[in-house]
DRENDO-1510 file (C-alpha; in Angstrom, 1 decimal, always signed):
<recs>
REC; n; res; u; v; w
REC; 1; MET; -11.3; +13.6; -9.6 .
REC; 2; SER; -12.5; +10.1; -10.1 .
REC; 3; PRO; -10.1; +7.2; -10.5 .
REC; 4; GLY; -9.2; +6.2; -14.0 .
REC; 5; ARG; -6.3; +6.8; -16.4 .
REC; 6; GLN; -6.5; +10.7; -16.0 .
REC; 7; ARG; -3.1; +12.2; -16.1 .
REC; 8; LEU; -1.4; +13.6; -13.1 .
REC; 9; ALA; +1.8; +15.6; -13.2 .
REC; 10; VAL; +3.9; +15.6; -10.0 .
REC; 11; VAL; +6.5; +18.3; -10.0 .
REC; 12; GLY; +9.4; +17.3; -7.7 .
REC; 13; ALA; +10.7; +14.0; -6.5 .
REC; 14; GLY; +11.6; +14.7; -2.9 .
REC; 15; TRP; +9.8; +12.7; -0.2 .
REC; 16; ALA; +6.6; +14.6; -0.8 .
REC; 17; GLY; +6.6; +14.1; -4.5 .
REC; 18; LEU; +7.4; +10.4; -4.2 .
REC; 19; ALA; +4.7; +10.0; -1.6 .
REC; 20; ALA; +2.2; +11.9; -3.9 .
REC; 21; ALA; +3.2; +9.7; -6.8 .
REC; 22; VAL; +2.8; +6.5; -5.0 .
REC; 23; ALA; -0.6; +7.5; -3.5 .
REC; 24; ALA; -1.9; +8.6; -6.9 .
REC; 25; THR; -0.6; +5.6; -8.8 .
REC; 26; ARG; -2.3; +3.5; -6.2 .
REC; 27; ALA; -5.6; +5.5; -6.9 .
REC; 28; GLY; -5.4; +4.6; -10.6 .
REC; 29; LEU; -4.0; +7.9; -12.0 .
REC; 30; ALA; -1.4; +7.9; -14.8 .
REC; 31; VAL; +1.4; +9.6; -13.1 .
REC; 32; THR; +4.4; +11.5; -14.5 .
REC; 33; VAL; +7.1; +12.8; -12.1 .
REC; 34; PHE; +9.2; +15.7; -13.1 .
REC; 35; GLU; +12.5; +16.2; -11.1 .
REC; 36; ALA; +15.0; +19.0; -11.8 .
REC; 37; THR; +17.9; +17.1; -10.6 .
REC; 38; ARG; +19.1; +13.6; -11.6 .
REC; 39; GLN; +18.6; +12.0; -8.2 .
REC; 40; LEU; +15.5; +11.2; -6.2 .
REC; 41; GLY; +15.1; +12.4; -2.6 .
REC; 42; GLY; +15.1; +16.2; -2.7 .
REC; 43; ARG; +16.7; +17.6; +0.4 .
REC; 44; ALA; +17.0; +14.2; +2.1 .
REC; 45; ARG; +19.4; +12.4; -0.3 .
REC; 46; SER; +22.7; +10.6; -0.2 .
REC; 47; LEU; +26.1; +11.8; -1.5 .
REC; 48; GLU; +29.4; +10.2; -2.3 .
REC; 49; VAL; +32.7; +11.3; -0.5 .
REC; 50; ASP; +36.3; +10.3; -0.7 .
REC; 51; LEU; +37.7; +8.9; +2.6 .
REC; 52; PRO; +41.4; +9.9; +3.5 .
REC; 53; GLY; +42.6; +6.4; +2.5 .
REC; 54; GLY; +41.1; +6.7; -1.0 .
REC; 55; GLU; +38.0; +4.6; -0.5 .
REC; 56; ARG; +34.6; +5.9; -1.5 .
REC; 57; ALA; +31.8; +6.3; +1.2 .
REC; 58; THR; +28.1; +7.1; +0.9 .
REC; 59; LEU; +26.9; +9.7; +3.4 .
REC; 60; ASP; +24.0; +12.0; +3.4 .
REC; 61; ASN; +23.4; +15.7; +2.5 .
REC; 62; GLY; +22.4; +16.0; +6.1 .
REC; 63; GLN; +21.8; +13.9; +9.2 .
REC; 64; HIS; +18.1; +13.1; +9.5 .
REC; 65; ILE; +16.1; +11.5; +12.2 .
REC; 66; LEU; +12.7; +9.9; +12.1 .
REC; 67; ILE; +10.7; +9.0; +15.2 .
REC; 68; GLY; +8.2; +6.3; +15.9 .
REC; 69; ALA; +5.3; +8.8; +15.8 .
REC; 70; TYR; +5.9; +9.1; +11.9 .
REC; 71; ARG; +2.8; +7.0; +11.2 .
REC; 72; ASP; +2.4; +7.7; +7.5 .
REC; 73; THR; +6.0; +7.9; +6.6 .
REC; 74; LEU; +6.7; +4.4; +8.1 .
REC; 75; ALA; +3.6; +2.9; +6.5 .
REC; 76; LEU; +4.7; +4.4; +3.0 .
REC; 77; MET; +8.1; +3.0; +3.5 .
REC; 78; ARG; +6.7; -0.5; +4.1 .
REC; 79; GLU; +4.3; -0.3; +1.2 .
REC; 80; VAL; +7.2; +0.3; -1.3 .
REC; 81; GLY; +9.1; -2.5; +0.1 .
REC; 82; VAL; +11.6; -1.1; +2.5 .
REC; 83; GLN; +12.4; -3.3; +5.5 .
REC; 84; LEU; +12.4; -0.8; +8.3 .
REC; 85; GLU; +14.5; -2.7; +10.6 .
REC; 86; GLN; +17.3; -2.9; +8.0 .
REC; 87; VAL; +17.5; +0.8; +7.4 .
REC; 88; LEU; +16.6; +2.4; +10.7 .
REC; 89; HIS; +18.5; +2.0; +14.0 .
REC; 90; ARG; +15.8; +2.3; +16.8 .
REC; 91; LEU; +16.8; +4.0; +20.0 .
REC; 92; PRO; +14.5; +5.1; +22.9 .
REC; 93; LEU; +14.6; +8.9; +23.0 .
REC; 94; THR; +18.0; +9.8; +24.4 .
REC; 95; LEU; +19.3; +13.3; +24.7 .
REC; 96; GLN; +22.5; +12.3; +26.5 .
REC; 97; ARG; +25.6; +14.5; +26.5 .
REC; 98; PRO; +29.2; +13.2; +26.3 .
REC; 99; ASP; +29.5; +13.5; +30.0 .
REC; 100; GLY; +26.6; +11.0; +30.5 .
REC; 101; GLN; +24.2; +13.5; +31.7 .
REC; 102; GLY; +20.8; +14.3; +30.2 .
REC; 103; LEU; +17.6; +12.4; +29.4 .
REC; 104; SER; +17.2; +8.8; +28.4 .
REC; 105; LEU; +13.8; +7.1; +28.2 .
REC; 106; PRO; +13.3; +3.3; +28.6 .
REC; 107; ALA; +11.6; +1.2; +26.0 .
REC; 108; TRP; +8.3; +1.3; +27.8 .
REC; 109; PRO; +4.8; +2.4; +26.5 .
REC; 110; ALA; +3.9; +6.2; +26.6 .
REC; 111; PRO; +3.6; +8.0; +28.8 .
REC; 112; LEU; +5.3; +5.7; +31.3 .
REC; 113; ASP; +8.6; +5.9; +29.4 .
REC; 114; ALA; +8.5; +9.8; +29.6 .
REC; 115; ALA; +7.6; +9.8; +33.3 .
REC; 116; TRP; +10.3; +7.2; +34.3 .
REC; 117; GLY; +12.9; +8.9; +32.0 .
REC; 118; ILE; +12.3; +12.2; +33.7 .
REC; 119; LEU; +12.5; +10.7; +37.2 .
REC; 120; ARG; +15.8; +9.0; +36.3 .
REC; 121; ALA; +17.5; +11.9; +34.3 .
REC; 122; ARG; +21.1; +12.2; +35.1 .
REC; 123; GLY; +22.4; +15.5; +36.5 .
REC; 124; TRP; +18.8; +16.8; +37.3 .
REC; 125; THR; +17.8; +17.7; +40.8 .
REC; 126; THR; +14.5; +16.9; +42.2 .
REC; 127; GLY; +13.4; +20.4; +41.5 .
REC; 128; ASP; +14.3; +20.1; +37.9 .
REC; 129; LYS; +12.3; +16.9; +37.5 .
REC; 130; LEU; +9.2; +18.3; +39.4 .
REC; 131; SER; +9.4; +21.4; +37.2 .
REC; 132; LEU; +9.1; +19.4; +34.0 .
REC; 133; LEU; +6.5; +17.1; +35.3 .
REC; 134; SER; +4.3; +20.0; +36.4 .
REC; 135; HIS; +4.8; +21.7; +33.1 .
REC; 136; ALA; +4.0; +18.6; +31.0 .
REC; 137; THR; +0.8; +17.9; +33.1 .
REC; 138; ARG; -0.3; +21.5; +32.6 .
REC; 139; TRP; +0.3; +21.1; +28.8 .
REC; 140; ARG; -1.8; +17.9; +28.7 .
REC; 141; LEU; -4.7; +19.4; +30.8 .
REC; 142; ARG; -4.8; +22.2; +28.3 .
REC; 143; GLY; -5.0; +19.9; +25.4 .
REC; 144; PHE; -1.5; +20.9; +24.2 .
REC; 145; GLN; -2.8; +24.3; +23.1 .
REC; 146; CYS; -1.5; +27.7; +23.8 .
REC; 147; PRO; -1.9; +31.3; +22.3 .
REC; 148; ALA; -0.8; +31.6; +18.6 .
REC; 149; ASP; +1.9; +34.4; +19.5 .
REC; 150; TRP; +3.8; +32.3; +22.0 .
REC; 151; THR; +7.3; +31.2; +21.5 .
REC; 152; VAL; +8.6; +28.0; +23.0 .
REC; 153; LEU; +10.5; +30.1; +25.5 .
REC; 154; ARG; +7.4; +31.8; +26.6 .
REC; 155; LEU; +5.6; +28.4; +26.9 .
REC; 156; CYS; +8.4; +27.2; +29.2 .
REC; 157; GLN; +8.4; +30.2; +31.5 .
REC; 158; GLY; +9.3; +29.1; +35.0 .
REC; 159; LEU; +10.8; +25.8; +33.7 .
REC; 160; SER; +14.1; +24.8; +35.3 .
REC; 161; PRO; +17.0; +26.3; +33.3 .
REC; 162; ARG; +18.7; +22.8; +33.3 .
REC; 163; VAL; +15.6; +21.1; +31.8 .
REC; 164; LEU; +15.3; +23.9; +29.3 .
REC; 165; ARG; +19.0; +23.2; +28.3 .
REC; 166; ASP; +18.9; +19.5; +28.3 .
REC; 167; LEU; +15.5; +18.8; +26.9 .
REC; 168; VAL; +13.5; +21.7; +25.5 .
REC; 169; GLU; +16.3; +23.3; +23.5 .
REC; 170; PRO; +17.5; +20.0; +21.8 .
REC; 171; LEU; +13.9; +18.9; +21.1 .
REC; 172; CYS; +13.0; +22.3; +19.7 .
REC; 173; VAL; +16.2; +22.6; +17.5 .
REC; 174; ALA; +15.8; +19.0; +16.3 .
REC; 175; ALA; +12.1; +19.3; +15.4 .
REC; 176; LEU; +11.6; +23.0; +14.4 .
REC; 177; ASN; +15.2; +23.9; +13.5 .
REC; 178; LEU; +14.8; +27.0; +15.7 .
REC; 179; PRO; +15.9; +27.9; +19.2 .
REC; 180; ALA; +13.2; +28.2; +21.8 .
REC; 181; ALA; +13.3; +31.9; +21.8 .
REC; 182; ARG; +12.0; +32.0; +18.2 .
REC; 183; ALA; +10.1; +28.8; +17.7 .
REC; 184; ASP; +6.3; +28.5; +17.4 .
REC; 185; ALA; +5.0; +27.1; +20.8 .
REC; 186; ARG; +1.8; +25.6; +19.2 .
REC; 187; VAL; +3.8; +23.5; +16.7 .
REC; 188; PHE; +6.2; +22.5; +19.4 .
REC; 189; LEU; +3.3; +21.2; +21.6 .
REC; 190; ARG; +2.0; +19.1; +18.7 .
REC; 191; VAL; +5.4; +17.5; +18.4 .
REC; 192; VAL; +5.5; +16.8; +22.1 .
REC; 193; ARG; +1.9; +15.5; +22.1 .
REC; 194; ASP; +2.6; +13.0; +19.3 .
REC; 195; GLY; +6.1; +12.2; +20.0 .
REC; 196; LEU; +6.2; +11.9; +23.7 .
REC; 197; PHE; +2.6; +11.1; +24.6 .
REC; 198; GLY; +1.4; +9.4; +21.4 .
REC; 199; PRO; +0.3; +5.7; +20.9 .
REC; 200; PRO; +2.8; +3.2; +19.5 .
REC; 201; GLN; +3.1; +3.0; +15.7 .
REC; 202; GLN; +4.0; -0.1; +13.7 .
REC; 203; GLY; +5.0; -1.7; +17.0 .
REC; 204; TRP; +7.5; +1.2; +17.9 .
REC; 205; GLY; +7.1; +3.7; +20.7 .
REC; 206; ALA; +6.1; +7.1; +19.4 .
REC; 207; SER; +9.1; +8.7; +21.0 .
REC; 208; ASN; +11.6; +6.2; +19.7 .
REC; 209; LEU; +14.5; +7.8; +17.6 .
REC; 210; LEU; +14.8; +6.0; +14.3 .
REC; 211; ILE; +18.2; +7.0; +12.9 .
REC; 212; PRO; +19.0; +5.9; +9.3 .
REC; 213; CYS; +21.7; +3.3; +9.3 .
REC; 214; ALA; +21.8; +3.2; +5.5 .
REC; 215; ASP; +22.1; +6.0; +3.1 .
REC; 216; LEU; +19.0; +8.1; +2.7 .
REC; 217; GLY; +18.5; +6.8; -0.8 .
REC; 218; GLN; +18.0; +3.3; +0.6 .
REC; 219; VAL; +15.7; +4.6; +3.3 .
REC; 220; PHE; +12.9; +5.6; +1.0 .
REC; 221; PRO; +13.6; +7.3; -2.4 .
REC; 222; ASP; +15.2; +4.4; -4.3 .
REC; 223; ALA; +12.6; +1.8; -3.2 .
REC; 224; ALA; +9.8; +4.4; -4.1 .
REC; 225; GLY; +11.4; +4.9; -7.5 .
REC; 226; ARG; +11.5; +1.2; -8.2 .
REC; 227; TRP; +7.9; +0.8; -6.9 .
REC; 228; LEU; +6.6; +3.5; -9.3 .
REC; 229; ALA; +8.5; +2.2; -12.2 .
REC; 230; GLN; +7.0; -1.3; -11.8 .
REC; 231; ALA; +3.5; +0.2; -11.4 .
REC; 232; GLY; +3.8; +2.0; -14.7 .
REC; 233; ALA; +4.5; +5.6; -13.4 .
REC; 234; GLU; +7.0; +7.7; -15.5 .
REC; 235; LEU; +10.0; +9.4; -13.8 .
REC; 236; ARG; +11.7; +12.1; -15.7 .
REC; 237; LEU; +15.0; +13.1; -14.0 .
REC; 238; GLY; +16.9; +16.2; -15.0 .
REC; 239; ALA; +13.6; +17.7; -16.1 .
REC; 240; ARG; +13.0; +21.0; -14.5 .
REC; 241; VAL; +9.5; +22.3; -15.3 .
REC; 242; GLN; +9.7; +25.7; -17.0 .
REC; 243; SER; +6.0; +26.6; -17.5 .
REC; 244; LEU; +2.6; +25.8; -16.1 .
REC; 245; ARG; -0.7; +27.0; -17.8 .
REC; 246; ALA; -4.4; +26.4; -17.4 .
REC; 247; GLN; -6.0; +25.6; -20.9 .
REC; 248; ASP; -9.4; +24.3; -21.7 .
REC; 249; GLY; -10.0; +22.8; -18.3 .
REC; 250; ARG; -6.6; +21.0; -18.2 .
REC; 251; TRP; -3.1; +21.9; -17.2 .
REC; 252; GLN; -0.2; +22.4; -19.7 .
REC; 253; VAL; +3.2; +21.4; -18.1 .
REC; 254; ASP; +5.8; +22.7; -20.5 .
REC; 255; GLY; +3.1; +22.4; -23.2 .
REC; 256; GLU; +2.1; +18.7; -22.3 .
REC; 257; PRO; -1.5; +18.3; -21.2 .
REC; 258; PHE; -2.4; +16.9; -17.8 .
REC; 259; ASP; -5.8; +16.7; -15.9 .
REC; 260; ALA; -4.2; +17.9; -12.7 .
REC; 261; VAL; -0.9; +19.0; -11.2 .
REC; 262; VAL; +0.7; +18.6; -7.7 .
REC; 263; LEU; +3.5; +20.9; -7.0 .
REC; 264; ALA; +5.8; +18.9; -4.7 .
REC; 265; CYS; +8.8; +21.0; -5.4 .
REC; 266; PRO; +10.4; +23.5; -2.8 .
REC; 267; GLY; +8.2; +26.5; -2.0 .
REC; 268; TRP; +10.2; +28.9; -4.0 .
REC; 269; GLU; +10.0; +26.7; -7.1 .
REC; 270; ALA; +6.2; +26.3; -6.6 .
REC; 271; ARG; +5.9; +30.0; -6.3 .
REC; 272; ARG; +7.8; +30.5; -9.6 .
REC; 273; LEU; +5.5; +28.3; -11.4 .
REC; 274; VAL; +2.3; +29.6; -9.9 .
REC; 275; ALA; +3.3; +33.3; -10.4 .
REC; 276; THR; +3.8; +32.7; -14.2 .
REC; 277; SER; +0.8; +30.4; -14.7 .
REC; 278; GLY; -1.8; +33.1; -15.1 .
REC; 279; VAL; -4.1; +31.7; -12.4 .
REC; 280; PRO; -5.5; +34.1; -9.7 .
REC; 281; ALA; -3.6; +33.0; -6.7 .
REC; 282; ALA; -2.4; +36.2; -5.2 .
REC; 283; ASP; -3.3; +35.1; -1.6 .
REC; 284; TRP; -1.3; +31.8; -2.0 .
REC; 285; LEU; +1.6; +33.6; -3.5 .
REC; 286; THR; +1.7; +36.2; -0.6 .
REC; 287; ALA; +1.7; +33.4; +1.9 .
REC; 288; ALA; +4.5; +31.6; +0.1 .
REC; 289; GLN; +6.5; +34.7; -0.3 .
REC; 290; GLY; +6.3; +35.4; +3.3 .
REC; 291; LEU; +8.0; +32.3; +4.4 .
REC; 292; GLY; +11.5; +32.7; +5.9 .
REC; 293; HIS; +14.0; +29.8; +5.7 .
REC; 294; GLU; +16.5; +28.4; +8.0 .
REC; 295; PRO; +19.8; +26.6; +7.2 .
REC; 296; ILE; +21.2; +23.3; +8.5 .
REC; 297; ALA; +24.9; +22.5; +8.3 .
REC; 298; THR; +26.4; +19.1; +8.7 .
REC; 299; VAL; +30.2; +18.8; +9.2 .
REC; 300; TYR; +31.6; +15.3; +8.6 .
REC; 301; ALA; +34.9; +14.6; +10.3 .
REC; 302; THR; +37.3; +11.7; +10.5 .
REC; 303; GLY; +39.5; +10.4; +13.3 .
REC; 304; GLY; +36.7; +10.5; +15.9 .
REC; 305; PRO; +36.3; +8.0; +18.7 .
REC; 306; ARG; +33.6; +5.5; +19.0 .
REC; 307; LEU; +30.8; +7.2; +21.0 .
REC; 308; PRO; +28.9; +5.5; +23.7 .
REC; 309; LEU; +25.7; +5.9; +21.6 .
REC; 310; PRO; +25.0; +6.4; +18.0 .
REC; 311; MET; +23.9; +10.0; +18.7 .
REC; 312; LEU; +24.8; +12.5; +21.5 .
REC; 313; ALA; +23.5; +15.9; +22.3 .
REC; 314; LEU; +26.2; +18.7; +22.7 .
REC; 315; GLU; +26.1; +21.8; +24.9 .
REC; 316; THR; +26.3; +24.7; +22.6 .
REC; 317; ARG; +27.7; +28.2; +22.7 .
REC; 318; VAL; +28.1; +31.0; +20.1 .
REC; 319; ASP; +31.5; +29.7; +19.0 .
REC; 320; GLN; +30.6; +26.0; +19.6 .
REC; 321; PRO; +27.5; +25.7; +17.5 .
REC; 322; ALA; +26.8; +22.0; +16.9 .
REC; 323; GLN; +23.8; +20.7; +18.8 .
REC; 324; PHE; +24.2; +16.9; +18.0 .
REC; 325; VAL; +26.9; +14.5; +16.9 .
REC; 326; PHE; +26.4; +11.1; +15.2 .
REC; 327; ASP; +28.8; +8.2; +15.2 .
REC; 328; ARG; +28.5; +7.0; +11.6 .
REC; 329; SER; +30.4; +3.8; +12.4 .
REC; 330; GLN; +27.3; +2.7; +14.4 .
REC; 331; LEU; +25.0; +3.6; +11.6 .
REC; 332; GLY; +26.4; +1.5; +8.8 .
REC; 333; GLY; +29.2; +4.0; +7.9 .
REC; 334; PRO; +33.0; +4.0; +8.1 .
REC; 335; ALA; +34.8; +3.9; +11.4 .
REC; 336; GLY; +36.0; +7.1; +12.9 .
REC; 337; VAL; +33.5; +9.3; +10.9 .
REC; 338; LEU; +31.4; +11.7; +13.0 .
REC; 339; ALA; +28.6; +14.0; +11.8 .
REC; 340; PHE; +28.2; +17.2; +13.6 .
REC; 341; VAL; +24.8; +18.9; +13.0 .
REC; 342; VAL; +24.4; +22.6; +13.3 .
REC; 343; SER; +20.8; +23.9; +13.0 .
REC; 344; ALA; +19.8; +27.6; +12.3 .
REC; 345; SER; +23.5; +28.7; +11.8 .
REC; 346; GLU; +24.1; +31.8; +9.7 .
REC; 347; ALA; +27.9; +31.2; +9.3 .
REC; 348; ASP; +29.3; +30.0; +6.0 .
REC; 349; ALA; +30.6; +26.6; +5.5 .
REC; 350; ARG; +34.2; +27.4; +6.2 .
REC; 351; GLU; +33.3; +29.2; +9.5 .
REC; 352; VAL; +31.0; +26.5; +10.6 .
REC; 353; GLU; +33.6; +23.9; +9.9 .
REC; 354; ARG; +36.3; +25.8; +11.9 .
REC; 355; GLN; +33.9; +26.2; +14.9 .
REC; 356; VAL; +32.9; +22.6; +14.9 .
REC; 357; LEU; +36.5; +21.3; +14.8 .
REC; 358; ALA; +37.3; +23.5; +17.8 .
REC; 359; GLN; +34.2; +22.3; +19.6 .
REC; 360; ALA; +35.3; +18.7; +19.0 .
REC; 361; LEU; +38.8; +19.4; +20.2 .
REC; 362; ALA; +37.4; +20.9; +23.4 .
REC; 363; LEU; +35.7; +17.5; +24.0 .
REC; 364; GLY; +39.0; +15.7; +23.5 .
REC; 365; TRP; +38.3; +14.6; +19.9 .
REC; 366; PRO; +41.1; +16.0; +17.5 .
REC; 367; VAL; +39.1; +15.3; +14.4 .
REC; 368; ARG; +39.9; +16.3; +10.8 .
REC; 369; PRO; +37.4; +17.7; +8.3 .
REC; 370; LEU; +36.0; +15.4; +5.6 .
REC; 371; LYS; +33.0; +17.1; +4.1 .
REC; 372; THR; +30.8; +20.1; +5.2 .
REC; 373; VAL; +27.3; +20.4; +3.7 .
REC; 374; VAL; +25.2; +23.5; +4.2 .
REC; 375; GLU; +21.6; +23.4; +3.1 .
REC; 376; LYS; +20.8; +27.2; +3.1 .
REC; 377; ARG; +17.1; +26.7; +2.9 .
REC; 378; ALA; +16.7; +23.4; +4.8 .
REC; 379; THR; +13.5; +24.2; +6.5 .
REC; 380; PHE; +11.0; +27.1; +6.7 .
REC; 381; ALA; +11.2; +29.3; +9.8 .
REC; 382; CYS; +8.4; +27.9; +11.9 .
REC; 383; VAL; +7.8; +31.2; +14.0 .
REC; 384; PRO; +4.8; +32.1; +16.0 .
REC; 385; ALA; +1.6; +33.2; +14.1 .
REC; 386; LEU; +3.1; +32.1; +10.8 .
REC; 387; ARG; +0.8; +32.2; +7.7 .
REC; 388; ARG; +1.8; +29.1; +5.6 .
REC; 389; PRO; +0.4; +28.7; +2.1 .
REC; 390; GLY; -2.5; +26.2; +1.8 .
REC; 391; MET; -2.9; +23.1; -0.2 .
REC; 392; ALA; -5.4; +24.4; -2.8 .
REC; 393; ILE; -4.2; +26.8; -5.5 .
REC; 394; ALA; -6.6; +26.5; -8.2 .
REC; 395; PRO; -9.0; +23.7; -9.4 .
REC; 396; GLY; -6.7; +20.8; -10.3 .
REC; 397; LEU; -3.7; +22.5; -9.0 .
REC; 398; LEU; -2.4; +21.7; -5.5 .
REC; 399; ALA; +0.8; +22.2; -3.5 .
REC; 400; CYS; +2.3; +19.7; -1.0 .
REC; 401; GLY; +5.4; +19.6; +1.0 .
REC; 402; ASP; +6.7; +20.3; +4.6 .
REC; 403; TYR; +6.2; +24.0; +4.2 .
REC; 404; VAL; +2.4; +23.8; +3.2 .
REC; 405; ASP; -0.1; +24.5; +6.0 .
REC; 406; GLY; -0.4; +21.7; +8.5 .
REC; 407; PRO; +0.3; +20.7; +12.1 .
REC; 408; TYR; +4.0; +19.8; +11.8 .
REC; 409; PRO; +7.2; +21.7; +11.3 .
REC; 410; ALA; +9.4; +21.0; +8.3 .
REC; 411; THR; +9.8; +17.2; +8.8 .
REC; 412; LEU; +9.7; +14.2; +6.6 .
REC; 413; GLU; +6.4; +13.2; +8.2 .
REC; 414; GLY; +4.9; +16.6; +7.4 .
REC; 415; ALA; +6.0; +16.3; +3.8 .
REC; 416; VAL; +4.5; +12.8; +3.5 .
REC; 417; ARG; +1.2; +13.6; +5.2 .
REC; 418; SER; +0.7; +16.8; +3.0 .
REC; 419; ALA; +1.3; +14.7; -0.2 .
REC; 420; LEU; -1.2; +12.0; +0.9 .
REC; 421; GLU; -3.8; +14.7; +1.8 .
REC; 422; ALA; -3.3; +16.3; -1.6 .
REC; 423; ILE; -3.9; +13.1; -3.5 .
REC; 424; ALA; -6.9; +12.3; -1.4 .
REC; 425; ALA; -8.4; +15.7; -2.2 .
REC; 426; LEU; -7.8; +15.2; -5.9 .
REC; 427; ASP; -9.2; +11.7; -5.8 .
REC; 428; ALA; -12.3; +13.0; -4.1 .
REC; 429; GLY; -12.7; +15.9; -6.6 .
REC; 430; LEU; -13.1; +18.2; -3.6 .
REC; 431; ARG; -11.3; +21.3; -2.3 .
REC; 432; PRO; -9.6; +20.2; +0.9 .
REC; 433; ALA; -12.1; +20.8; +3.7 .
REC; 434; GLY; -11.2; +23.7; +6.0 .
REC; 435; ARG; -8.3; +24.8; +3.9 .
REC; 436; THR; -8.2; +28.1; +2.0 .
REC; 437; ALA; -5.4; +29.5; -0.2 .
REC; 438; ALA; -3.5; +30.6; +2.9 .
REC; 439; THR; -4.2; +29.7; +6.5 .
REC; 440; ALA; -2.4; +30.2; +9.8 .
REC; 441; CYS; +0.2; +27.7; +11.0 .
</recs>
């Protein structure tokens, strides 16, 4: 597709949809964004809650973390006018538990920060440290590659149990939303390569944790919406697309003609539209249908102490499921509010809340529940040898989002990069090189 005033429909205004809309508008396309809800941001959005004293507070539908390796996400945020230092709290990679043990990296260039952090890890024996250093060296020598059917647990065979508990499991859950016994080792290695050994991005270390210290709307979606409106794009909120049809070389979106369409909605919504569009896309639909999904629960509680760091890792058991806790008072939120994050939990909201409150009490924190949010399909299940749907569906019809075939798990960076690649492919008028309707993860 050549630049001009050709019309592009972007279906979905999550981070992928907004990234696609910004890139397409920049390329000179006339962009219309369709969003089923009345709020920008998709699964990374803000929400309002009532505090015990009657005040209103803005929290998030889940506690998200960015890292310094998120090259395209950070660049896009800057492009739409976000002052990163005002909305992100930067912390060297720290996976410290409430007892002070665990891994904490210094603010040094990679890979010196990782090496020093490993050597200084509290609670680790010399054998633990040598175990991790030898495994990490082996991963680097192999180009961060492994067989397609390996899990992270298989990849880490022979690694010290303490390192597996304190580093690998928290990283795996945070990045892939799956325990090491189920997660795809190849995707995990890509995260390790870019996050622990990657070059600095925008002046920040690749492994730096960038924790939102403003509500998620301010972190990107609101600024992207303003940028798009000022640039002449049309945002239609509360407009769920009902039908998609190819007609006379163009696309009809609910009967309205467009030259091309980017499906930036969740995979199940994209599947619904493609399945009823009449285009021959059986392979793409099969891959999309084959995706499993994993939930993430966030339990907000009041009455908590001020933590030594904005984020701590937690030791988990079956009945104590939270892997991380965030001190919202250190992230621009109200005093005493803690956010407990439970990844890949199958329990319902009430049971998760009960378990997390008991887990907090065992730590000496007699907190009270404020709000529990469960995203039942927060991420796709990034298991070994997964066949993810590709970007190209039909001429002029592409998909983007964190579930679309790519090197990353279901992360904000994966969503943004997928969107930028989709617009680049449309702008070049070419099918994405090396991508078919469905390819392996």
